C-alpha positions in Angstrom: -29.0 -5.7 3.6 -27.9 -4.5 7.1 -28.5 -6.8 10.0 -29.1 -5.0 13.4 -29.2 -7.1 16.6 -30.3 -6.0 20.1 -28.3 -8.2 22.6 -28.0 -8.3 26.2 -27.8 -11.2 28.7 -30.0 -9.7 31.2 -33.9 -9.7 31.0 -35.9 -6.5 31.5 -33.4 -4.3 29.8 -36.0 -3.4 27.0 -34.3 -5.5 24.4 -37.5 -7.0 23.0 -39.3 -3.6 23.4 -36.6 -1.9 21.5 -36.5 -4.4 18.7 -40.2 -4.4 18.1 -40.4 -0.5 18.2 -37.3 -0.4 15.8 -38.9 -2.9 13.3 -42.1 -0.9 13.4 -40.3 2.4 13.0 -38.3 1.1 10.0 -41.4 -0.3 8.2 -43.9 2.5 9.1 -41.8 5.8 9.4 -38.9 4.9 7.0 -40.8 2.8 4.4 -38.4 0.0 4.5 -39.0 -3.8 4.3 -38.2 -5.4 7.4 -38.0 -8.9 8.8 -37.6 -9.7 12.5 -35.7 -12.7 13.8 -36.9 -13.7 17.3 -34.1 -15.6 19.0 -35.3 -15.3 22.5 -36.9 -18.3 24.1 -39.8 -16.2 25.5 -40.7 -15.1 22.0 -41.9 -11.9 23.2 -41.1 -10.0 20.0 -42.8 -12.6 17.7 -45.9 -12.7 19.8 -46.0 -9.0 20.0 -45.6 -8.5 16.2 -48.0 -11.2 15.4 -50.7 -9.4 17.4 -50.2 -6.1 15.6 -51.6 -4.7 12.2 -50.2 -4.2 9.7 -48.0 -7.3 10.0 -44.3 -7.2 10.2 -42.8 -10.5 9.1 -41.1 -12.4 11.9 -39.1 -15.7 12.0 -38.3 -17.6 15.1 -34.8 -18.9 14.9 -33.2 -20.0 18.2 -30.4 -22.5 17.9 -26.9 -21.3 17.3 -26.5 -23.4 14.2 -29.8 -22.3 12.7 -28.9 -18.5 13.3 -25.5 -19.0 11.8 -27.0 -20.7 8.7 -30.2 -18.7 8.2 -29.4 -15.1 9.0 -27.4 -14.5 5.7 -30.2 -15.7 3.7 -32.9 -14.0 5.6 -31.2 -10.7 5.3 -31.5 -10.9 1.4 -35.2 -10.9 1.7 -35.6 -7.3 3.2 -34.0 -3.9 3.5 -33.3 -4.5 7.2 -33.0 -7.5 9.3 -33.7 -7.0 13.0 -32.6 -9.6 15.5 -33.9 -9.9 19.0 -31.3 -11.7 20.9 -31.6 -14.3 23.6 -31.4 -13.8 27.2 -28.0 -14.9 28.4 -24.6 -14.8 26.6 -25.1 -18.1 25.0 -23.9 -19.7 21.8 -26.9 -18.4 20.0 -25.7 -14.9 21.1 -22.3 -15.7 19.6 -23.8 -16.9 16.4 -25.8 -13.6 16.1 -22.6 -11.6 16.6 -20.9 -13.5 14.0 -23.6 -12.5 11.4 -24.7 -9.1 12.5 -23.4 -5.7 11.2 -24.4 -3.7 14.3 -24.9 -5.0 17.8 -26.9 -2.7 20.0 -26.9 -3.1 23.8 -29.7 -1.7 25.8 -28.9 -1.3 29.5 -30.7 0.1 32.6 -28.7 2.5 34.9 -28.2 0.1 37.7 -25.1 -1.7 38.9 -26.4 -5.2 37.9 -27.4 -4.0 34.5 -24.2 -2.3 33.8 -22.2 -5.2 34.7 -24.4 -7.3 32.3 -23.8 -4.8 29.6 -20.0 -5.0 30.1 -20.2 -8.8 29.6 -22.2 -8.3 26.4 -19.6 -5.8 25.3 -16.8 -8.4 26.1 -18.6 -10.9 24.0 -18.9 -8.4 21.1 -15.2 -7.6 21.2 -14.5 -11.3 21.0 -16.7 -11.5 17.8 -14.7 -8.4 16.5 -11.5 -10.1 17.0 -12.6 -13.3 15.2 -14.1 -11.3 12.3 -11.3 -8.9 12.2 -13.7 -5.9 12.6 -17.4 -6.3 12.6 -19.8 -6.0 14.2 -20.0 -2.4 15.0 -21.4 -1.9 18.5 -23.3 0.8 20.5 -24.9 1.0 23.9 -27.9 3.1 25.2 -29.7 3.7 28.4 -33.2 2.3 28.7 -35.8 2.7 31.4 -33.9 5.5 32.9 -35.4 8.0 35.4 -35.1 11.7 34.7 -33.1 13.8 37.1 -31.4 11.0 38.9 -27.8 11.0 39.8 -27.8 7.2 38.9 -28.4 8.0 35.2 -25.4 10.4 35.1 -23.3 7.8 36.8 -24.3 5.2 34.4 -23.2 7.3 31.5 -19.9 8.0 33.0 -19.2 4.3 33.6 -20.4 3.4 30.1 -18.0 6.0 28.5 -15.1 3.9 29.9 -16.1 0.7 27.9 -14.8 2.3 24.6 -18.1 1.5 22.9 -20.1 4.5 21.5 -22.9 5.6 23.8 -26.0 6.7 21.9 -27.0 10.1 23.0 -30.7 9.3 23.2 -31.9 8.0 26.5 -35.1 6.1 26.8 -36.9 7.1 30.0 -39.1 4.8 31.9 -42.9 5.3 31.3 -45.8 3.2 31.8 -47.1 3.7 28.3 -43.9 1.8 27.0 -44.8 -1.1 29.5 -48.4 -1.1 28.4 -47.7 -1.2 24.6 -47.1 -5.0 24.5 -50.6 -5.7 26.1 -52.4 -3.3 23.7 -50.8 -5.0 20.6 -49.3 -1.6 19.8 -46.2 0.7 19.8 -46.0 4.2 21.3 -46.8 5.9 18.0 -50.2 4.3 18.1 -51.2 5.4 21.6 -52.5 8.7 22.7 -51.4 11.1 25.3 -48.3 13.2 26.2 -46.4 10.3 27.7 -46.7 8.4 24.4 -45.7 11.3 22.3 -42.7 12.0 24.6 -41.6 8.3 24.4 -42.2 8.3 20.5 -39.9 11.3 20.2 -37.3 9.5 22.2 -37.5 6.3 20.0 -37.4 8.6 16.9 -34.1 10.0 18.1 -32.6 6.7 19.2 -33.5 4.8 16.0 -32.2 7.8 13.8 -28.8 7.4 15.6 -28.8 3.7 15.1 -29.7 3.9 11.5 -26.8 6.5 11.0 -24.3 3.8 12.2 -25.0 1.3 9.2 -24.3 1.9 5.5 
């Protein structure tokens, strides 16, 4: 079954937030069986999922050897395996890229974040070379601010990486930041801001799902 990983070396790029929302979306809006692998030392995604109802199964796997060995077997237990990658471009990240079908890189539209995304893309290209093809890769803008020149400049810079840029942009909203503390995702929350964010995530995840068989 498809293995989709969210990877980036920089914290605060919405990697765990995107992973949890994607897993929930697959399970509750696409009626798929989902298993999450939490490879991040902070364990944000596993803590988040454990606090939610209904439960989405999550497995904490952090060492490079364990990831290499366990990901293939875990992927046979579900329709989709979602991996929340660790912070830093570590051996664990390499192990994930040697096993995943699609690597998704969330990045904020700042200079530091774009440099970090470029480093992640470089690592993906190395894995593609070793594996003679996979993983597929995509990048998307997260925590962007509407109407800013910075967002447009970031899209222009990312277009030069040669990696597909997903059309949907996730804009910064307090409701997304609050969802962890409320043991929820944006689809569970009330208000226009939550509805707007839910629509953006719907679009983003539809794009991601369209990239895998």
